[in-house]
Biopython code that builds the backbone (N, CA, C, O; Angstrom):
import numpy as np
from Bio.PDB.StructureBuilder import StructureBuilder

atoms = [
    (1, "UNK", "N", (65.653, 167.720, 79.458)),
    (1, "UNK", "CA", (66.897, 167.845, 78.657)),
    (1, "UNK", "C", (66.549, 168.510, 77.469)),
    (1, "UNK", "O", (67.274, 169.397, 77.017)),
    (2, "UNK", "N", (65.348, 168.111, 76.840)),
    (2, "UNK", "CA", (65.234, 168.249, 75.295)),
    (2, "UNK", "C", (64.859, 169.828, 75.508)),
    (2, "UNK", "O", (65.110, 170.402, 74.449)),
    (3, "UNK", "N", (64.364, 170.718, 76.458)),
    (3, "UNK", "CA", (64.415, 172.035, 76.596)),
    (3, "UNK", "C", (65.727, 173.039, 76.583)),
    (3, "UNK", "O", (65.861, 174.133, 76.036)),
    (4, "UNK", "N", (66.646, 172.263, 77.388)),
    (4, "UNK", "CA", (67.810, 172.825, 77.280)),
    (4, "UNK", "C", (68.528, 172.802, 76.047)),
    (4, "UNK", "O", (69.368, 173.676, 75.828)),
    (5, "UNK", "N", (68.323, 172.015, 75.321)),
    (5, "UNK", "CA", (69.038, 171.802, 74.097)),
    (5, "UNK", "C", (68.180, 173.019, 72.937)),
    (5, "UNK", "O", (68.791, 173.669, 72.088)),
    (6, "UNK", "N", (67.097, 173.073, 73.108)),
    (6, "UNK", "CA", (66.242, 173.826, 72.401)),
    (6, "UNK", "C", (66.565, 175.447, 72.911)),
    (6, "UNK", "O", (66.456, 176.348, 72.079)),
    (7, "UNK", "N", (66.929, 175.726, 74.192)),
    (7, "UNK", "CA", (67.290, 177.245, 74.554)),
    (7, "UNK", "C", (68.669, 177.126, 73.935)),
    (7, "UNK", "O", (68.789, 177.970, 73.047)),
    (8, "UNK", "N", (69.962, 176.233, 74.117)),
    (8, "UNK", "CA", (70.842, 176.455, 73.690)),
    (8, "UNK", "C", (71.125, 176.600, 72.161)),
    (8, "UNK", "O", (72.119, 177.216, 71.777)),
    (9, "UNK", "N", (70.160, 175.973, 71.209)),
    (9, "UNK", "CA", (69.984, 176.208, 69.771)),
    (9, "UNK", "C", (69.482, 177.499, 69.703)),
    (9, "UNK", "O", (69.954, 178.213, 68.819)),
    (10, "UNK", "N", (68.578, 177.990, 70.482)),
    (10, "UNK", "CA", (68.149, 179.479, 70.265)),
    (10, "UNK", "C", (69.351, 180.245, 70.524)),
    (10, "UNK", "O", (69.737, 180.855, 69.527)),
    (11, "UNK", "N", (70.054, 180.397, 71.555)),
    (11, "UNK", "CA", (71.183, 181.177, 72.084)),
    (11, "UNK", "C", (71.921, 180.928, 70.915)),
    (11, "UNK", "O", (72.068, 181.983, 70.299)),
    (12, "UNK", "N", (72.486, 179.898, 70.312)),
    (12, "UNK", "CA", (73.496, 180.181, 69.126)),
    (12, "UNK", "C", (72.860, 180.402, 68.045)),
    (12, "UNK", "O", (73.522, 181.136, 67.310)),
    (13, "UNK", "N", (72.007, 180.142, 67.667)),
    (13, "UNK", "CA", (71.370, 181.013, 66.523)),
    (13, "UNK", "C", (71.226, 182.175, 66.470)),
    (13, "UNK", "O", (71.173, 182.686, 65.352)),
    (14, "UNK", "N", (71.094, 183.120, 67.813)),
    (14, "UNK", "CA", (71.006, 184.340, 68.041)),
    (14, "UNK", "C", (72.556, 185.265, 67.925)),
    (14, "UNK", "O", (72.840, 186.435, 67.669)),
    (15, "UNK", "N", (73.347, 183.992, 68.274)),
    (15, "UNK", "CA", (74.691, 184.637, 68.190)),
    (15, "UNK", "C", (75.306, 184.721, 66.828)),
    (15, "UNK", "O", (76.099, 185.603, 66.497)),
    (16, "UNK", "N", (74.824, 183.589, 65.937)),
    (16, "UNK", "CA", (74.729, 183.757, 64.512)),
    (16, "UNK", "C", (74.460, 184.910, 63.737)),
    (16, "UNK", "O", (75.225, 185.414, 62.915)),
    (17, "UNK", "N", (73.369, 185.281, 64.036)),
    (17, "UNK", "CA", (72.409, 186.205, 63.315)),
    (17, "UNK", "C", (72.724, 187.300, 63.753)),
    (17, "UNK", "O", (72.925, 188.199, 62.935)),
    (18, "UNK", "N", (72.868, 187.576, 65.216)),
    (18, "UNK", "CA", (73.186, 188.969, 65.812)),
    (18, "UNK", "C", (74.663, 189.416, 66.048)),
    (18, "UNK", "O", (75.042, 190.570, 65.847)),
    (19, "UNK", "N", (75.458, 188.414, 66.488)),
    (19, "UNK", "CA", (76.766, 188.806, 66.830)),
    (19, "UNK", "C", (76.844, 188.112, 68.251)),
    (19, "UNK", "O", (75.893, 187.642, 68.876)),
    (20, "UNK", "N", (78.257, 188.146, 68.653)),
    (20, "UNK", "CA", (78.220, 187.607, 70.183)),
    (20, "UNK", "C", (78.703, 188.367, 70.979)),
    (20, "UNK", "O", (79.890, 188.694, 70.946)),
    (21, "UNK", "N", (77.575, 188.923, 72.127)),
    (21, "UNK", "CA", (77.524, 190.130, 73.100)),
    (21, "UNK", "C", (76.662, 189.396, 74.041)),
    (21, "UNK", "O", (75.900, 188.450, 73.839)),
    (22, "UNK", "N", (76.984, 190.109, 75.225)),
    (22, "UNK", "CA", (76.163, 189.721, 76.212)),
    (22, "UNK", "C", (74.502, 190.210, 76.301)),
    (22, "UNK", "O", (73.702, 189.648, 77.049)),
    (23, "UNK", "N", (74.159, 191.301, 75.441)),
    (23, "UNK", "CA", (72.997, 191.962, 75.127)),
    (23, "UNK", "C", (72.084, 190.712, 74.323)),
    (23, "UNK", "O", (70.970, 190.353, 74.705)),
    (24, "UNK", "N", (72.668, 190.254, 73.366)),
    (24, "UNK", "CA", (72.469, 189.345, 72.722)),
    (24, "UNK", "C", (71.817, 187.854, 73.515)),
    (24, "UNK", "O", (70.728, 187.292, 73.399)),
    (25, "UNK", "N", (72.928, 187.572, 74.269)),
    (25, "UNK", "CA", (72.672, 186.380, 75.002)),
    (25, "UNK", "C", (71.409, 186.715, 75.966)),
    (25, "UNK", "O", (70.361, 186.069, 75.962)),
    (26, "UNK", "N", (71.656, 187.713, 76.703)),
    (26, "UNK", "CA", (70.204, 187.924, 77.708)),
    (26, "UNK", "C", (69.128, 188.285, 76.920)),
    (26, "UNK", "O", (68.056, 188.150, 77.509)),
    (27, "UNK", "N", (69.053, 188.677, 75.845)),
    (27, "UNK", "CA", (67.613, 189.049, 74.892)),
    (27, "UNK", "C", (67.124, 187.307, 74.688)),
    (27, "UNK", "O", (65.992, 186.878, 74.911)),
    (28, "UNK", "N", (68.291, 186.506, 74.216)),
    (28, "UNK", "CA", (67.693, 185.402, 73.922)),
    (28, "UNK", "C", (67.267, 184.306, 74.975)),
    (28, "UNK", "O", (66.659, 183.268, 74.711)),
    (29, "UNK", "N", (67.607, 184.639, 75.959)),
    (29, "UNK", "CA", (67.298, 183.842, 77.313)),
    (29, "UNK", "C", (66.122, 184.497, 77.808)),
    (29, "UNK", "O", (65.327, 183.772, 78.405)),
    (30, "UNK", "N", (65.807, 185.870, 77.672)),
    (30, "UNK", "CA", (64.812, 186.325, 78.250)),
    (30, "UNK", "C", (63.519, 185.817, 77.376)),
    (30, "UNK", "O", (62.473, 185.448, 77.911)),
    (31, "UNK", "N", (63.694, 185.842, 76.214)),
    (31, "UNK", "CA", (62.828, 185.623, 74.893)),
    (31, "UNK", "C", (62.393, 183.960, 75.151)),
    (31, "UNK", "O", (61.217, 183.613, 75.257)),
    (32, "UNK", "N", (63.407, 183.129, 75.221)),
    (32, "UNK", "CA", (63.122, 181.653, 75.988)),
    (32, "UNK", "C", (62.241, 181.519, 77.069)),
    (32, "UNK", "O", (61.230, 180.817, 77.076)),
    (33, "UNK", "N", (62.706, 182.289, 78.077)),
    (33, "UNK", "CA", (61.936, 182.367, 79.128)),
    (33, "UNK", "C", (60.359, 182.751, 79.052)),
    (33, "UNK", "O", (59.460, 182.150, 79.639)),
    (34, "UNK", "N", (60.233, 183.739, 78.312)),
    (34, "UNK", "CA", (59.028, 184.227, 78.077)),
    (34, "UNK", "C", (58.172, 183.391, 77.416)),
    (34, "UNK", "O", (57.016, 183.306, 77.831)),
    (35, "UNK", "N", (58.565, 182.676, 76.345)),
    (35, "UNK", "CA", (58.004, 181.655, 75.539)),
    (35, "UNK", "C", (57.514, 180.455, 76.469)),
    (35, "UNK", "O", (56.428, 179.879, 76.526)),
    (36, "UNK", "N", (58.591, 180.300, 77.111)),
    (36, "UNK", "CA", (58.141, 178.970, 78.410)),
    (36, "UNK", "C", (56.837, 179.255, 79.312)),
    (36, "UNK", "O", (55.827, 178.639, 79.651)),
    (37, "UNK", "N", (57.280, 180.236, 79.469)),
    (37, "UNK", "CA", (56.479, 180.854, 80.680)),
    (37, "UNK", "C", (54.732, 181.101, 79.850)),
    (37, "UNK", "O", (53.670, 180.927, 80.448)),
    (38, "UNK", "N", (54.839, 181.448, 78.676)),
    (38, "UNK", "CA", (53.195, 181.437, 77.949)),
    (38, "UNK", "C", (52.824, 179.796, 77.640)),
    (38, "UNK", "O", (51.722, 179.252, 77.713)),
    (39, "UNK", "N", (53.902, 179.314, 77.337)),
    (39, "UNK", "CA", (53.335, 177.576, 77.038)),
    (39, "UNK", "C", (52.809, 177.106, 78.313)),
    (39, "UNK", "O", (51.720, 176.531, 78.345)),
    (40, "UNK", "N", (53.718, 177.369, 79.703)),
    (40, "UNK", "CA", (53.412, 176.744, 80.889)),
    (40, "UNK", "C", (51.846, 177.255, 81.379)),
    (40, "UNK", "O", (51.098, 176.525, 82.029)),
    (41, "UNK", "N", (51.545, 178.445, 81.009)),
    (41, "UNK", "CA", (50.163, 178.926, 81.375)),
    (41, "UNK", "C", (49.544, 178.481, 80.730)),
    (41, "UNK", "O", (48.505, 178.030, 81.211)),
    (42, "UNK", "N", (49.756, 178.343, 79.416)),
    (42, "UNK", "CA", (48.336, 178.127, 78.053)),
    (42, "UNK", "C", (47.876, 176.477, 78.397)),
    (42, "UNK", "O", (46.812, 176.082, 77.921)),
    (43, "UNK", "N", (48.694, 175.563, 79.215)),
    (43, "UNK", "CA", (48.105, 174.341, 79.283)),
    (43, "UNK", "C", (46.992, 174.276, 80.458)),
    (43, "UNK", "O", (46.875, 175.144, 81.323)),
    (44, "UNK", "N", (46.322, 173.299, 80.369)),
    (44, "UNK", "CA", (45.305, 173.201, 81.488)),
    (44, "UNK", "C", (45.749, 172.611, 82.594)),
    (44, "UNK", "O", (46.691, 171.832, 82.743)),
    (45, "UNK", "N", (44.921, 173.088, 83.423)),
    (45, "UNK", "CA", (45.691, 172.972, 85.094)),
    (45, "UNK", "C", (45.468, 171.391, 85.027)),
    (45, "UNK", "O", (46.513, 170.741, 85.066)),
    (46, "UNK", "N", (44.266, 170.658, 84.930)),
    (46, "UNK", "CA", (44.288, 169.468, 85.299)),
    (46, "UNK", "C", (44.346, 168.478, 83.896)),
    (46, "UNK", "O", (43.532, 167.592, 83.634)),
    (47, "UNK", "N", (45.325, 168.804, 83.211)),
    (47, "UNK", "CA", (45.273, 167.926, 81.636)),
    (47, "UNK", "C", (45.461, 166.457, 82.004)),
    (47, "UNK", "O", (45.187, 165.693, 81.078)),
    (48, "UNK", "N", (45.846, 165.908, 83.087)),
    (48, "UNK", "CA", (45.951, 164.600, 83.618)),
    (48, "UNK", "C", (44.915, 164.288, 84.637)),
    (48, "UNK", "O", (45.327, 164.334, 85.796)),
    (49, "UNK", "N", (43.787, 164.012, 84.486)),
    (49, "UNK", "CA", (43.041, 163.935, 85.914)),
    (49, "UNK", "C", (43.055, 162.381, 86.111)),
    (49, "UNK", "O", (43.097, 161.463, 85.293)),
    (50, "UNK", "N", (43.000, 162.404, 87.605)),
    (50, "UNK", "CA", (42.902, 161.076, 88.374)),
    (50, "UNK", "C", (41.237, 160.907, 88.174)),
    (50, "UNK", "O", (40.337, 161.704, 87.910)),
    (51, "UNK", "N", (41.289, 159.565, 88.416)),
    (51, "UNK", "CA", (39.833, 158.830, 88.499)),
    (51, "UNK", "C", (39.167, 159.706, 89.574)),
    (51, "UNK", "O", (39.727, 160.114, 90.591)),
    (52, "UNK", "N", (38.037, 159.911, 89.250)),
    (52, "UNK", "CA", (36.911, 160.623, 90.250)),
    (52, "UNK", "C", (37.050, 162.266, 90.158)),
    (52, "UNK", "O", (36.264, 163.031, 90.717)),
    (53, "UNK", "N", (38.009, 162.619, 89.481)),
    (53, "UNK", "CA", (38.100, 164.139, 89.446)),
    (53, "UNK", "C", (37.147, 164.819, 88.068)),
    (53, "UNK", "O", (37.326, 165.954, 87.626)),
    (54, "UNK", "N", (36.313, 164.014, 87.641)),
    (54, "UNK", "CA", (35.556, 164.657, 86.500)),
    (54, "UNK", "C", (34.593, 165.862, 86.890)),
    (54, "UNK", "O", (34.376, 166.928, 86.315)),
    (55, "UNK", "N", (34.079, 165.305, 88.100)),
    (55, "UNK", "CA", (33.142, 166.234, 88.522)),
    (55, "UNK", "C", (31.717, 165.571, 88.320)),
    (55, "UNK", "O", (30.808, 166.072, 88.981)),
    (56, "UNK", "N", (31.408, 164.504, 87.487)),
    (56, "UNK", "CA", (30.097, 163.881, 87.478)),
    (56, "UNK", "C", (30.201, 162.517, 87.826)),
    (56, "UNK", "O", (31.084, 161.782, 87.384)),
    (57, "UNK", "N", (29.404, 162.200, 88.534)),
    (57, "UNK", "CA", (28.878, 160.868, 89.406)),
    (57, "UNK", "C", (28.087, 159.983, 88.371)),
    (57, "UNK", "O", (27.021, 160.389, 87.910)),
    (58, "UNK", "N", (28.471, 159.114, 88.115)),
    (58, "UNK", "CA", (27.341, 158.236, 87.415)),
    (58, "UNK", "C", (27.465, 156.776, 88.285)),
    (58, "UNK", "O", (28.421, 156.174, 88.776)),
    (59, "UNK", "N", (26.140, 156.545, 88.227)),
    (59, "UNK", "CA", (25.692, 155.696, 89.470)),
    (59, "UNK", "C", (25.051, 154.423, 88.398)),
    (59, "UNK", "O", (24.422, 154.704, 87.377)),
    (60, "UNK", "N", (25.267, 153.353, 88.730)),
    (60, "UNK", "CA", (24.622, 152.306, 88.082)),
    (60, "UNK", "C", (24.233, 151.043, 88.755)),
    (60, "UNK", "O", (25.102, 150.226, 89.056)),
    (61, "UNK", "N", (22.857, 150.814, 89.035)),
    (61, "UNK", "CA", (22.160, 149.829, 89.783)),
    (61, "UNK", "C", (21.679, 148.779, 89.069)),
    (61, "UNK", "O", (21.171, 148.980, 87.966)),
    (62, "UNK", "N", (21.770, 147.592, 89.572)),
    (62, "UNK", "CA", (21.484, 146.314, 88.888)),
    (62, "UNK", "C", (20.644, 145.572, 89.730)),
    (62, "UNK", "O", (21.007, 145.146, 90.826)),
    (63, "UNK", "N", (19.549, 145.408, 89.257)),
    (63, "UNK", "CA", (18.422, 144.659, 90.340)),
    (63, "UNK", "C", (18.110, 143.220, 89.867)),
    (63, "UNK", "O", (18.096, 143.092, 88.643)),
    (64, "UNK", "N", (17.898, 142.285, 90.484)),
    (64, "UNK", "CA", (17.561, 140.717, 90.146)),
    (64, "UNK", "C", (16.070, 140.772, 89.990)),
    (64, "UNK", "O", (15.338, 141.159, 90.900)),
    (65, "UNK", "N", (15.673, 140.411, 88.919)),
    (65, "UNK", "CA", (14.305, 139.925, 89.152)),
    (65, "UNK", "C", (13.358, 141.334, 88.814)),
    (65, "UNK", "O", (13.902, 142.426, 88.655)),
    (66, "UNK", "N", (11.994, 141.161, 88.736)),
    (66, "UNK", "CA", (10.985, 142.080, 87.748)),
    (66, "UNK", "C", (11.006, 143.329, 88.974)),
    (66, "UNK", "O", (10.607, 143.074, 90.110)),
    (67, "UNK", "N", (11.468, 144.563, 88.630)),
    (67, "UNK", "CA", (11.231, 145.516, 89.872)),
    (67, "UNK", "C", (9.615, 145.834, 90.049)),
    (67, "UNK", "O", (9.356, 146.719, 90.864)),
    (68, "UNK", "N", (8.696, 145.316, 89.490)),
    (68, "UNK", "CA", (7.581, 145.606, 89.617)),
    (68, "UNK", "C", (6.564, 144.670, 90.567)),
    (68, "UNK", "O", (5.497, 145.002, 91.084)),
    (69, "UNK", "N", (7.247, 143.420, 90.612)),
    (69, "UNK", "CA", (6.686, 142.376, 91.123)),
    (69, "UNK", "C", (5.543, 141.660, 90.198)),
    (69, "UNK", "O", (4.719, 140.871, 90.661)),
    (70, "UNK", "N", (5.599, 141.981, 89.060)),
    (70, "UNK", "CA", (4.525, 141.355, 88.092)),
    (70, "UNK", "C", (4.542, 139.550, 88.228)),
    (70, "UNK", "O", (3.528, 138.903, 87.967)),
    (71, "UNK", "N", (5.420, 139.104, 88.528)),
    (71, "UNK", "CA", (5.622, 137.773, 88.587)),
    (71, "UNK", "C", (4.746, 137.409, 89.439)),
    (71, "UNK", "O", (4.138, 136.416, 89.039)),
    (72, "UNK", "N", (4.392, 137.802, 90.507)),
    (72, "UNK", "CA", (3.198, 137.461, 91.653)),
    (72, "UNK", "C", (1.812, 137.646, 91.218)),
    (72, "UNK", "O", (0.888, 137.309, 91.958)),
    (73, "UNK", "N", (1.591, 138.208, 89.960)),
    (73, "UNK", "CA", (0.293, 138.693, 89.849)),
    (73, "UNK", "C", (-0.546, 137.626, 89.096)),
    (73, "UNK", "O", (-1.660, 137.920, 88.662)),
    (74, "UNK", "N", (0.072, 136.186, 88.914)),
    (74, "UNK", "CA", (-0.425, 135.207, 88.029)),
    (74, "UNK", "C", (-1.830, 134.686, 88.686)),
    (74, "UNK", "O", (-2.492, 133.817, 88.118)),
]
sb = StructureBuilder()
sb.init_structure("model")
sb.init_model(0)
sb.init_chain("A")
sb.init_seg("    ")
for serial, (resi, resn, name, xyz) in enumerate(atoms, 1):
    if name == "N":
        sb.init_residue(resn, " ", resi, " ")
    sb.init_atom(name, np.array(xyz, "f"), 0.0, 1.0, " ", f" {name:<3s}", serial, name[0])
structure = sb.get_structure()
């Protein structure tokens, strides 16, 4: 919704500055479309990754007692 308001503001501003014509309307809409396409392509593909998508697997193990069995050597 906010994107449509910004496009409308751009078109109205272009009409005020350059006059009311279909050429100005088309040029302003084309400029908004190109700017939106550049912003979309500049974003990273995986901006919001799900758990497990990081590519690094960290494994944590917990052992109970002495791992070398030193308590038996008394």
